[in-house]
Backbone as ProteinMPNN parsed JSONL, in Angstrom:
{"seq_chain_A": "MTDRSTAATRAKAAEPTGPSTRAVLGGWLEGPNLHDGDAGAYRGERLGLPESGPGSLAGQGRRLGALVVDWVLALLVAKAFGWHLSGSQGTWGTLAVFGAEHLLFVSVLGYTVGKRIFGLRVGKLGGPLTPLAVVVRTALLLVVIPAAIWDRDGRGLHDRLAGTVEVNR", "coords_chain_A": {"N_chain_A": [[-139.669, 202.32, 153.182], [-140.757, 204.854, 153.371], [-139.077, 205.92, 155.245], [-136.739, 206.299, 153.818], [-137.512, 208.227, 151.91], [-138.157, 210.354, 153.592], [-135.66, 210.858, 154.744], [-134.262, 211.662, 152.453], [-135.629, 213.981, 151.83], [-134.983, 215.57, 154.06], [-132.212, 215.807, 153.686], [-132.117, 217.315, 151.328], [-133.299, 219.674, 152.224], [-131.385, 220.538, 153.986], [-129.29, 221.435, 152.456], [-127.321, 224.237, 151.642], [-128.512, 227.28, 150.228], [-127.454, 229.702, 149.573], [-124.591, 231.866, 150.164], [-122.505, 230.594, 152.753], [-122.825, 231.032, 156.327], [-120.394, 231.146, 157.549], [-118.727, 231.998, 155.438], [-119.76, 234.538, 154.983], [-119.33, 235.849, 157.477], [-116.574, 235.513, 157.619], [-115.713, 237.118, 155.486], [-116.489, 239.591, 156.444], [-114.955, 239.801, 158.765], [-112.413, 239.907, 157.735], [-112.221, 242.43, 156.798], [-112.277, 245.471, 154.733], [-111.557, 245.142, 151.239], [-108.566, 246.221, 150.389], [-107.433, 246.528, 147.963], [-109.208, 247.017, 145.975], [-110.874, 249.248, 143.738], [-109.945, 252.714, 143.884], [-107.687, 252.554, 145.58], [-104.967, 253.043, 145.544], [-101.383, 252.711, 145.205], [-99.897, 252.807, 147.503], [-100.182, 253.674, 151.025], [-101.675, 256.758, 151.497], [-101.362, 257.753, 148.946], [-103.726, 258.42, 147.594], [-104.281, 260.769, 148.86], [-102.444, 262.497, 147.957], [-99.934, 262.454, 149.077], [-96.416, 261.861, 149.64], [-94.734, 258.657, 149.141], [-92.787, 257.841, 150.987], [-90.556, 259.197, 153.524], [-90.181, 262.702, 154.562], [-93.327, 264.217, 155.125], [-94.808, 262.054, 154.345], [-97.436, 259.689, 155.032], [-97.955, 258.971, 158.442], [-97.103, 256.04, 160.3], [-99.115, 253.578, 162.06], [-98.012, 252.484, 164.412], [-96.05, 254.355, 165.304], [-97.705, 256.537, 165.706], [-99.316, 255.586, 167.774], [-97.35, 255.247, 169.74], [-96.602, 257.938, 170.168], [-99.001, 258.891, 171.2], [-99.157, 257.474, 173.613], [-96.925, 258.546, 174.983], [-97.766, 261.23, 175.211], [-100.049, 260.855, 176.808], [-98.934, 259.816, 179.171], [-97.401, 262.021, 179.967], [-99.502, 263.809, 180.473], [-100.678, 262.494, 182.633], [-98.59, 262.776, 184.519], [-98.498, 265.566, 184.847], [-101.058, 266.019, 185.855], [-100.807, 264.635, 188.253], [-98.839, 266.22, 189.431], [-100.33, 268.483, 189.988], [-101.652, 267.591, 192.136], [-103.886, 266.004, 191.837], [-105.642, 263.118, 192.551], [-105.011, 260.22, 190.946], [-106.582, 257.975, 190.899], [-109.19, 258.673, 191.375], [-112.245, 260.303, 190.21], [-111.723, 262.98, 189.81], [-108.997, 263.05, 189.175], [-109.033, 261.545, 186.804], [-110.64, 263.092, 185.034], [-109.131, 265.389, 185.189], [-106.673, 264.573, 184.094], [-107.52, 264.032, 181.487], [-108.298, 266.605, 180.744], [-105.83, 267.956, 180.849], [-104.469, 266.532, 178.866], [-106.053, 267.197, 176.618], [-105.675, 269.997, 176.612], [-102.927, 270.114, 176.145], [-102.815, 269.094, 173.526], [-104.418, 270.984, 172.149], [-102.965, 273.418, 172.558], [-100.196, 272.874, 171.785], [-100.404, 271.647, 169.204], [-101.78, 273.619, 167.804], [-99.945, 275.778, 167.893], [-97.345, 274.731, 167.319], [-97.709, 272.5, 165.672], [-97.327, 269.953, 166.476], [-97.254, 267.632, 169.26], [-95.558, 266.901, 172.371], [-95.084, 264.117, 172.416], [-95.47, 263.519, 169.683], [-93.356, 264.949, 168.596], [-91.14, 263.576, 169.681], [-91.442, 261.135, 168.359], [-91.128, 261.919, 165.771], [-93.231, 263.089, 164.242], [-95.854, 265.111, 162.781], [-98.757, 267.23, 162.67], [-100.817, 268.068, 159.993], [-102.794, 270.009, 157.667], [-104.853, 268.967, 155.062], [-104.593, 270.333, 151.887], [-103.983, 272.962, 152.628], [-102.975, 275.44, 155.143], [-102.729, 274.54, 158.646], [-105.5, 275.126, 160.621], [-106.908, 276.9, 163.472], [-109.563, 276.059, 164.016], [-109.655, 273.515, 162.847], [-107.856, 272.199, 164.517], [-109.203, 272.329, 166.972], [-111.535, 270.805, 166.4], [-110.356, 268.34, 165.747], [-109.035, 267.721, 168.175], [-111.196, 267.615, 170.0], [-112.62, 265.419, 168.986], [-110.654, 263.488, 169.271], [-110.506, 263.289, 172.044], [-112.874, 262.012, 172.591], [-112.335, 259.451, 171.867], [-113.43, 257.135, 170.381], [-113.725, 258.004, 167.583], [-111.008, 258.185, 166.915], [-110.215, 255.578, 166.908], [-111.273, 254.45, 164.669], [-110.39, 253.759, 161.448], [-109.518, 254.734, 158.076], [-108.891, 253.609, 154.666], [-106.334, 254.573, 154.249], [-105.267, 254.652, 156.735], [-105.842, 256.801, 158.287], [-107.336, 258.294, 161.107], [-110.795, 258.636, 162.063], [-111.186, 261.04, 163.36], [-109.202, 262.635, 162.223], [-110.053, 262.634, 159.541], [-112.56, 263.955, 159.688], [-111.768, 266.442, 160.602], [-110.196, 267.231, 158.559], [-107.488, 266.864, 158.629], [-104.14, 265.485, 158.763], [-101.768, 263.105, 159.92], [-98.408, 263.206, 159.646], [-95.053, 262.155, 158.721], [-92.163, 263.869, 159.95]], "CA_chain_A": [[-139.582, 203.215, 152.056], [-141.044, 206.194, 153.848], [-137.908, 206.415, 155.956], [-135.784, 206.792, 152.812], [-138.001, 209.47, 151.319], [-138.037, 211.378, 154.625], [-134.23, 211.165, 154.842], [-133.901, 212.402, 151.241], [-136.218, 215.316, 151.969], [-134.166, 216.28, 155.042], [-130.916, 216.103, 153.068], [-132.312, 218.421, 150.39], [-133.597, 220.873, 152.998], [-130.177, 220.962, 154.698], [-128.323, 222.017, 151.524], [-127.375, 225.708, 151.641], [-128.916, 227.862, 148.964], [-126.653, 230.904, 149.341], [-123.288, 231.789, 150.831], [-122.579, 230.108, 154.123], [-122.62, 232.021, 157.382], [-118.948, 231.232, 157.75], [-118.156, 232.824, 154.374], [-120.2, 235.919, 155.194], [-118.602, 236.375, 158.624], [-115.157, 235.564, 157.269], [-115.51, 238.301, 154.662], [-116.622, 240.774, 157.282], [-113.837, 239.854, 159.694], [-111.192, 240.244, 157.008], [-112.23, 243.866, 156.558], [-112.454, 245.854, 153.34], [-110.492, 244.782, 150.327], [-107.828, 247.462, 150.159], [-106.885, 246.567, 146.612], [-110.278, 247.338, 145.044], [-111.141, 250.655, 143.492], [-108.842, 253.66, 143.761], [-106.957, 252.503, 146.842], [-103.61, 253.551, 145.367], [-100.319, 251.727, 145.356], [-99.391, 252.899, 148.871], [-101.015, 254.481, 151.912], [-101.479, 258.193, 151.35], [-101.308, 258.181, 147.534], [-105.0, 259.074, 147.266], [-104.277, 262.086, 149.5], [-101.398, 263.299, 147.341], [-98.761, 262.464, 149.949], [-95.338, 261.0, 149.142], [-94.732, 257.285, 149.653], [-91.921, 257.75, 152.164], [-89.828, 260.416, 153.837], [-90.953, 263.794, 155.166], [-94.622, 264.48, 154.509], [-95.541, 260.814, 154.085], [-98.382, 259.329, 156.079], [-97.334, 258.341, 159.615], [-97.549, 254.691, 160.603], [-99.94, 253.429, 163.257], [-97.175, 252.235, 165.589], [-95.464, 255.62, 165.761], [-98.801, 257.364, 166.209], [-99.689, 255.046, 169.083], [-96.266, 255.585, 170.661], [-96.727, 259.359, 170.505], [-100.182, 259.019, 172.045], [-98.797, 256.971, 174.947], [-96.047, 259.549, 175.599], [-98.594, 262.386, 175.567], [-100.924, 260.486, 177.921], [-98.097, 259.718, 180.372], [-97.107, 263.396, 180.366], [-100.722, 264.361, 181.063], [-100.79, 261.881, 183.96], [-97.59, 263.383, 185.396], [-98.926, 266.938, 185.144], [-102.218, 265.911, 186.745], [-100.268, 264.232, 189.556], [-98.138, 267.386, 189.976], [-101.349, 269.383, 190.528], [-102.207, 266.983, 193.329], [-105.096, 265.247, 191.577], [-105.478, 261.687, 192.796], [-105.266, 259.608, 189.652], [-107.559, 256.894, 190.999], [-110.531, 259.228, 191.492], [-112.794, 260.94, 189.014], [-111.046, 264.268, 189.641], [-107.753, 262.78, 188.462], [-109.346, 261.084, 185.455], [-111.054, 264.249, 184.247], [-107.991, 266.308, 185.15], [-105.721, 264.046, 183.11], [-108.121, 264.244, 180.172], [-108.228, 268.047, 180.477], [-104.426, 268.283, 180.554], [-104.191, 265.928, 177.559], [-106.712, 268.033, 175.612], [-105.008, 271.307, 176.565], [-101.638, 269.907, 175.479], [-103.055, 268.986, 172.088], [-104.88, 272.277, 171.627], [-101.895, 274.405, 172.587], [-99.014, 272.526, 171.006], [-100.704, 271.414, 167.79], [-102.113, 274.92, 167.205], [-98.773, 276.65, 167.794], [-96.174, 274.078, 166.74], [-98.064, 271.457, 164.715], [-97.04, 268.652, 167.08], [-97.188, 267.563, 170.716], [-94.266, 266.378, 172.827], [-94.981, 262.746, 171.923], [-95.296, 263.541, 168.227], [-91.999, 265.44, 168.357], [-90.226, 262.478, 169.997], [-91.58, 260.106, 167.33], [-90.891, 262.497, 164.451], [-94.502, 263.282, 163.548], [-96.515, 266.412, 162.882], [-100.132, 267.268, 162.177], [-101.009, 269.054, 158.941], [-104.134, 270.06, 157.079], [-104.835, 268.691, 153.637], [-105.012, 271.43, 151.036], [-103.746, 274.292, 153.17], [-102.358, 275.49, 156.476], [-103.483, 274.054, 159.799], [-106.287, 276.212, 161.207], [-107.332, 276.64, 164.853], [-110.812, 275.305, 164.024], [-109.314, 272.111, 162.567], [-107.217, 271.659, 165.722], [-110.252, 272.167, 167.981], [-112.365, 269.67, 165.994], [-109.525, 267.137, 165.868], [-108.803, 267.439, 169.603], [-112.468, 267.205, 170.617], [-112.906, 264.05, 168.551], [-109.629, 262.625, 169.866], [-110.868, 263.094, 173.448], [-113.993, 261.074, 172.632], [-111.612, 258.193, 171.651], [-113.967, 256.25, 169.348], [-113.325, 258.398, 166.228], [-109.587, 257.918, 166.691], [-110.036, 254.135, 166.759], [-111.842, 254.039, 163.382], [-109.451, 254.191, 160.41], [-109.889, 254.528, 156.678], [-107.93, 252.82, 153.879], [-104.99, 255.135, 154.368], [-104.835, 254.602, 158.126], [-106.218, 258.033, 158.99], [-108.444, 258.147, 162.036], [-112.006, 259.4, 161.744], [-110.992, 262.4, 163.881], [-108.425, 263.353, 161.204], [-110.889, 262.808, 158.346], [-113.584, 264.976, 159.927], [-111.105, 267.737, 160.765], [-109.438, 267.525, 157.343], [-106.074, 266.866, 158.976], [-103.403, 264.248, 158.526], [-100.566, 263.008, 160.724], [-97.348, 262.824, 158.711], [-93.675, 262.126, 159.217], [-91.452, 265.153, 159.852]], "C_chain_A": [[-139.872, 204.653, 152.474], [-139.858, 206.772, 154.603], [-136.875, 206.983, 154.975], [-136.243, 208.107, 152.21], [-137.923, 210.622, 152.323], [-136.58, 211.803, 154.773], [-133.777, 211.973, 153.639], [-134.426, 213.826, 151.313], [-135.411, 216.152, 152.958], [-132.824, 216.682, 154.449], [-131.035, 217.274, 152.114], [-132.569, 219.724, 151.137], [-132.346, 221.407, 153.688], [-129.144, 221.602, 153.776], [-128.441, 223.536, 151.542], [-127.725, 226.232, 150.258], [-128.11, 229.105, 148.613], [-125.3, 230.761, 149.996], [-123.45, 231.365, 152.285], [-122.353, 231.242, 155.117], [-121.137, 232.223, 157.624], [-118.297, 232.131, 156.696], [-118.52, 234.291, 154.575], [-119.424, 236.539, 156.348], [-117.117, 236.484, 158.33], [-114.84, 236.787, 156.434], [-115.578, 239.574, 155.468], [-115.418, 240.915, 158.203], [-112.533, 240.229, 159.001], [-111.115, 241.732, 156.694], [-112.373, 244.178, 155.079], [-111.267, 245.401, 152.5], [-109.776, 246.065, 149.928], [-107.284, 247.573, 148.745], [-107.955, 246.807, 145.562], [-110.365, 248.838, 144.853], [-109.876, 251.485, 143.39], [-108.008, 253.706, 145.04], [-105.553, 253.093, 146.709], [-102.59, 252.466, 145.634], [-99.771, 251.725, 146.778], [-100.322, 253.782, 149.696], [-100.672, 255.956, 151.731], [-101.431, 258.675, 149.909], [-102.577, 258.908, 147.135], [-105.07, 260.491, 147.822], [-103.236, 263.017, 148.889], [-100.139, 263.395, 148.183], [-97.674, 261.566, 149.358], [-95.377, 259.626, 149.799], [-93.899, 257.14, 150.921], [-91.215, 259.084, 152.367], [-90.705, 261.478, 154.46], [-92.253, 264.064, 154.393], [-95.408, 263.236, 154.163], [-96.417, 260.479, 155.282], [-97.688, 258.574, 157.202], [-97.932, 256.961, 159.85], [-98.303, 254.611, 161.917], [-99.106, 253.222, 164.521], [-96.574, 253.499, 166.163], [-96.537, 256.546, 166.318], [-99.231, 256.898, 167.591], [-98.617, 255.352, 170.119], [-96.332, 257.032, 171.108], [-97.917, 259.599, 171.432], [-99.881, 258.567, 173.469], [-97.911, 257.975, 175.672], [-96.867, 260.749, 176.057], [-99.507, 262.078, 176.754], [-100.129, 260.394, 179.218], [-97.722, 261.115, 180.867], [-98.323, 264.05, 181.02], [-100.95, 263.779, 182.459], [-99.833, 262.531, 184.951], [-97.975, 264.809, 185.788], [-100.116, 266.918, 186.096], [-101.769, 265.535, 188.158], [-99.551, 265.408, 190.221], [-99.113, 268.405, 190.56], [-102.043, 268.794, 191.74], [-103.501, 266.233, 193.113], [-104.789, 263.775, 191.798], [-105.922, 260.943, 191.542], [-106.309, 258.496, 189.712], [-108.994, 257.421, 191.064], [-111.0, 259.882, 190.208], [-112.137, 262.295, 188.752], [-109.753, 264.08, 188.845], [-107.983, 262.341, 187.027], [-109.721, 262.257, 184.557], [-109.921, 265.271, 184.142], [-106.953, 265.873, 184.131], [-106.241, 264.269, 181.697], [-108.065, 265.724, 179.782], [-106.807, 268.479, 180.131], [-104.05, 267.752, 179.175], [-104.796, 266.777, 176.437], [-106.049, 269.394, 175.476], [-103.658, 271.208, 175.875], [-101.825, 269.844, 173.969], [-103.493, 270.316, 171.485], [-103.734, 273.279, 171.513], [-100.76, 274.062, 171.627], [-99.302, 272.308, 169.522], [-101.066, 272.73, 167.107], [-100.878, 275.762, 166.942], [-97.636, 275.999, 167.005], [-96.486, 273.058, 165.644], [-97.772, 270.059, 165.238], [-97.082, 268.778, 168.597], [-95.81, 267.03, 171.098], [-94.057, 264.961, 172.298], [-94.76, 262.68, 170.426], [-93.886, 264.006, 167.859], [-90.978, 264.322, 168.584], [-90.254, 261.425, 168.896], [-91.451, 260.645, 165.903], [-92.139, 262.682, 163.608], [-94.956, 264.734, 163.657], [-97.914, 266.299, 162.296], [-100.215, 268.375, 161.133], [-102.435, 269.009, 158.443], [-104.003, 269.813, 155.589], [-105.331, 269.917, 152.871], [-104.792, 272.811, 151.608], [-103.111, 274.251, 154.541], [-103.306, 274.981, 157.562], [-104.193, 275.23, 160.462], [-106.666, 275.876, 162.648], [-108.623, 275.825, 164.933], [-110.544, 273.82, 163.772], [-108.692, 271.458, 163.797], [-108.257, 271.414, 166.811], [-111.122, 270.95, 167.654], [-111.597, 268.373, 166.187], [-109.337, 266.749, 167.335], [-110.074, 266.966, 170.282], [-112.805, 265.766, 170.241], [-111.892, 263.056, 169.116], [-109.973, 262.314, 171.321], [-112.033, 262.128, 173.612], [-113.499, 259.635, 172.426], [-112.147, 257.379, 170.48], [-113.585, 256.706, 167.938], [-111.849, 258.115, 165.922], [-109.318, 256.44, 166.47], [-110.605, 253.603, 165.452], [-110.961, 254.626, 162.285], [-110.007, 253.954, 159.023], [-108.804, 253.715, 155.974], [-106.495, 253.298, 154.05], [-104.464, 255.1, 155.793], [-105.106, 255.888, 158.892], [-107.393, 257.753, 159.901], [-109.618, 259.004, 161.603], [-111.881, 260.835, 162.25], [-110.178, 263.24, 162.892], [-109.261, 263.609, 159.954], [-111.887, 263.939, 158.533], [-112.979, 266.366, 160.09], [-110.328, 268.147, 159.51], [-107.933, 267.56, 157.581], [-105.452, 265.513, 158.662], [-102.156, 264.268, 159.396], [-99.472, 262.439, 159.834], [-95.991, 262.772, 159.406], [-93.025, 263.478, 159.006], [-90.264, 265.048, 158.947]], "O_chain_A": [[-139.254, 205.577, 151.946], [-139.655, 207.986, 154.602], [-136.228, 207.994, 155.246], [-135.432, 209.013, 152.021], [-137.649, 211.756, 151.931], [-136.298, 212.993, 154.914], [-132.974, 212.893, 153.793], [-133.747, 214.768, 150.905], [-135.179, 217.336, 152.709], [-132.35, 217.792, 154.691], [-130.16, 218.138, 152.083], [-132.094, 220.777, 150.712], [-132.252, 222.606, 153.95], [-128.212, 222.248, 154.256], [-129.548, 224.069, 151.465], [-127.285, 225.69, 149.244], [-128.092, 229.516, 147.452], [-124.897, 229.653, 150.35], [-124.415, 231.737, 152.952], [-121.768, 232.272, 154.786], [-120.682, 233.34, 157.873], [-117.419, 232.932, 157.018], [-117.693, 235.179, 154.365], [-118.908, 237.648, 156.212], [-116.47, 237.444, 158.748], [-113.811, 237.43, 156.643], [-114.832, 240.522, 155.223], [-114.913, 242.02, 158.402], [-111.645, 240.81, 159.624], [-110.044, 242.237, 156.357], [-112.565, 243.277, 154.262], [-110.139, 245.294, 152.981], [-110.33, 246.895, 149.207], [-106.732, 248.608, 148.372], [-107.651, 246.802, 144.369], [-109.965, 249.606, 145.728], [-108.858, 251.023, 142.876], [-107.665, 254.785, 145.522], [-105.01, 253.596, 147.692], [-102.904, 251.429, 146.218], [-99.225, 250.711, 147.213], [-101.135, 254.532, 149.155], [-99.507, 256.344, 151.806], [-101.456, 259.881, 149.663], [-102.52, 259.906, 146.415], [-105.828, 261.32, 147.32], [-103.153, 264.188, 149.257], [-99.356, 264.33, 148.016], [-97.985, 260.609, 148.649], [-95.968, 259.446, 150.863], [-94.27, 256.394, 151.827], [-91.263, 259.973, 151.518], [-91.841, 261.202, 154.846], [-92.258, 264.127, 153.164], [-96.557, 263.334, 153.731], [-96.168, 260.931, 156.4], [-96.921, 257.646, 156.949], [-99.123, 256.744, 159.627], [-98.151, 255.471, 162.784], [-99.459, 253.73, 165.585], [-96.585, 253.698, 167.377], [-96.301, 257.258, 167.293], [-99.482, 257.715, 168.477], [-98.94, 255.684, 171.26], [-96.141, 257.33, 172.287], [-97.84, 260.42, 172.345], [-100.308, 259.212, 174.427], [-98.121, 258.234, 176.857], [-96.683, 261.234, 177.173], [-99.719, 262.935, 177.612], [-100.601, 260.848, 180.261], [-97.727, 261.36, 182.073], [-98.185, 264.767, 182.011], [-101.369, 264.496, 183.367], [-100.209, 262.809, 186.09], [-97.794, 265.208, 186.939], [-100.175, 267.709, 187.038], [-102.294, 266.059, 189.141], [-99.641, 265.578, 191.437], [-98.778, 269.112, 191.51], [-102.93, 269.426, 192.314], [-104.162, 265.854, 194.08], [-103.795, 263.254, 191.292], [-107.08, 261.033, 191.134], [-106.863, 258.116, 188.68], [-109.93, 256.658, 190.823], [-110.246, 260.0, 189.242], [-112.008, 262.711, 187.6], [-109.454, 264.865, 187.946], [-107.225, 262.713, 186.131], [-109.188, 262.401, 183.457], [-109.775, 265.938, 183.118], [-106.416, 266.696, 183.39], [-105.481, 264.654, 180.808], [-107.814, 266.054, 178.623], [-106.606, 269.28, 179.219], [-103.386, 268.444, 178.402], [-104.14, 267.044, 175.43], [-105.875, 269.896, 174.365], [-103.277, 272.096, 175.113], [-101.076, 270.471, 173.221], [-102.995, 270.723, 170.435], [-103.565, 273.913, 170.472], [-100.406, 274.863, 170.762], [-98.522, 272.741, 168.673], [-100.7, 272.942, 165.951], [-100.767, 276.393, 165.891], [-97.036, 276.628, 166.134], [-95.644, 272.779, 164.791], [-97.951, 269.079, 164.515], [-96.962, 269.871, 169.15], [-94.99, 266.744, 170.225], [-92.984, 264.636, 171.79], [-93.956, 261.88, 169.947], [-93.294, 263.498, 166.907], [-90.063, 264.139, 167.781], [-89.211, 260.879, 168.535], [-91.646, 259.905, 164.939], [-92.114, 262.458, 162.398], [-94.495, 265.482, 164.519], [-98.21, 265.385, 161.527], [-99.741, 269.488, 161.36], [-103.19, 268.088, 158.755], [-103.135, 270.388, 154.931], [-106.385, 270.467, 153.193], [-105.378, 273.769, 151.102], [-102.752, 273.187, 155.047], [-104.527, 274.995, 157.4], [-103.555, 276.219, 160.824], [-106.738, 274.702, 163.012], [-108.766, 274.987, 165.823], [-111.147, 272.964, 164.42], [-108.967, 270.294, 164.088], [-108.198, 270.397, 167.501], [-111.413, 270.147, 168.541], [-112.133, 267.409, 166.734], [-109.468, 265.578, 167.691], [-110.04, 266.013, 171.061], [-113.231, 264.985, 171.092], [-112.239, 261.911, 169.404], [-109.753, 261.193, 171.782], [-112.167, 261.492, 174.657], [-114.205, 258.693, 172.788], [-111.352, 256.96, 169.639], [-113.152, 255.87, 167.144], [-111.497, 257.837, 164.776], [-108.288, 256.084, 165.897], [-110.439, 252.421, 165.149], [-110.801, 255.843, 162.196], [-110.857, 253.087, 158.817], [-107.899, 253.192, 156.624], [-105.557, 252.503, 153.999], [-103.32, 255.484, 156.034], [-104.649, 256.046, 160.024], [-108.336, 257.059, 159.52], [-109.456, 259.976, 160.866], [-112.417, 261.753, 161.63], [-110.438, 264.433, 162.739], [-109.184, 264.69, 159.37], [-112.049, 264.783, 157.652], [-113.617, 267.361, 159.747], [-109.858, 269.281, 159.413], [-107.192, 268.2, 156.835], [-106.139, 264.542, 158.344], [-101.551, 265.322, 159.592], [-99.592, 261.323, 159.328], [-95.814, 263.274, 160.516], [-93.292, 264.158, 158.015], [-89.551, 266.031, 158.747]]}, "name": "protein", "num_of_chains": 1, "seq": "MTDRSTAATRAKAAEPTGPSTRAVLGGWLEGPNLHDGDAGAYRGERLGLPESGPGSLAGQGRRLGALVVDWVLALLVAKAFGWHLSGSQGTWGTLAVFGAEHLLFVSVLGYTVGKRIFGLRVGKLGGPLTPLAVVVRTALLLVVIPAAIWDRDGRGLHDRLAGTVEVNR"}
């Protein structure tokens, strides 16, 4: 009889009292619910951007493609200057060329070579693109982590902090 009462006590102690760990982790892994609150019907609606066409929010694939083109160009320029790409000089040189390309081209033209190829441009929400916004955006882009964190609309943290947005041309 004591064995039955001990088994019953163990069974009661094993019952979960709250949400399971699996449910908690599953909710976290699924990310934020994009349909709660003022998410808008499409990406960019909360920002006042059109749903499609020129001025609409650029997709992640095209943005990544433009980034790859810009990085390859920076590698080629660094190689042309004779920096060995396997050493630290080449790594920092490539990063410097990449940053200079972004600072120069985005400040003057509103896009880099890669963005031009993929039909993108950088703009500032609520006004013209300022040199300070370009400097902040480029510095955060060079750190990489802010560019890898996106909001509901798909804007990187570097764009949010600089008040900029990458849109279709």
